[in-house]
N, C-alpha and C positions, 0 to 999 in steps of 0.2 A: 659629822653633825656639827654645826657652829656651837660656840660657847654659850651664846644667847639662847639657843634651842635647848641645849643641856640644862641650862639653869631653869628653863620654864618646866621642863620635863620633871626636874628634881622638885620644883614646887608643887606640882600637879600631884606627885606622890604623896605629899604631906596633908592634903585636902581630906577632910571628912566627906562622908557620903552626902550629907545635906549641903555642905559647901559646893561639892561637885555638881549636884543637881542644880544649884542656884547658878553656877557657872555656865552650865549648858543652857539654861534659861536665857541667861544674858547674852550668851554667843548667838543664839537663835535670833533675838530682838536686834541685836546689833548688826549682824551680817545678813539678815533676812533668809536664814537656812532653816531646814526642817532636819532634826537629828532623829527623828522617829524612823528612819530607814535602818535595816539591820546592819550590824558591824560588818557582816560578810560581804554586804553590797557596797559598802563605803569604808575600806580599811583605813582611810585617813582619819576618820572619826575615832578609831581605836584609842589613838594616843590621848584622846580628851578623857577617857575614863580613868579614875584613879586606881581601880583594881580591874583585873580581868573579868569578864562576864563569862560564867561557866554555862555552857549550853548543854542541854541534855543530848545525849548521843543515843539515837534509836538503835536497838539491837535487832540485827537481820533476822527475819523470821522464815524467808523463803531462799532456799538454795537450789542451784542447778549442779547436778553430777555429770561429769564428762569423763569417758573413757578415753585415756591417752595412749596407752600402748600396753602390749602384752606379748609374752614369748609365743613363737609360733607354735610350739608344740602343745601350747594350753588352749589353742583356739576352740575347741569342743567344749571344755569346761566353761570358758568365758561365754560362749554361746548359750549355754545353759542358764548361766546367771543372767544375762541379758534377757532371756525369755522369762525367767522368774521375776525380775525387777520391773519390767515394762508390760509384761502380759501380752506381747505381741507374738504373732506367728513365727514359725521357722524362717521363711523367706524374709520377712522384715527384720527379725534379730539378726540374720546373717548379713543383710545390707549394713547394719550398724557396726558389726564386727569387722567387716571388709573395708570399712571407711573411716577407721580411726585416724585422728581424734574425732569422736562424736558425742553428742549429748544424749545421755542415756534417760535421766530423769529431770524433769523442770518442775520447779516449784515445790520441792521436797521440804519438810520440816527438818531441823537440825538433827534430831533423833534419827529420822528416816535416812537422811543423807549419810550420816555416820554408819548406820547399818548397812547401806548399800556399799559404801566404801569398803567396809570390813569384808562383805561377801567377795567382792572383786579381788581386794588383796589376798584373801585366802586362795582364791583360784589362780593368783600369779599375775593379775592385771595392776595397771597404776591407773588411778582416777584422780580428778581435780574436782574440788568442790568450790563453787562460786557462789 
């Protein structure tokens, strides 16, 4: 970055919140731009803010549990867990076990997905929660 830009950045860091708001208003008037777009959509506007804007991060509430692998000698035990978790019949459960990696439970809560993972791991399988 050039020396001129470094100097501007350093000066922006010293602005109060009120001064920064006035600066944004003046930039909008002078250049005919609208800064009401989100910072994510216009990263070049991020340098105008004197302090970073903290955005709330939504906690994920829905999880998918995918059976990824299991030892061949544990197939029957894994089949029982699949039937228990999904409520499917024997044929449908066998199709899941025979075609890993396969989605076992979609839209589970965090607690439910952790419980399912524990069941599979106790039976010897590996699962991924997404």
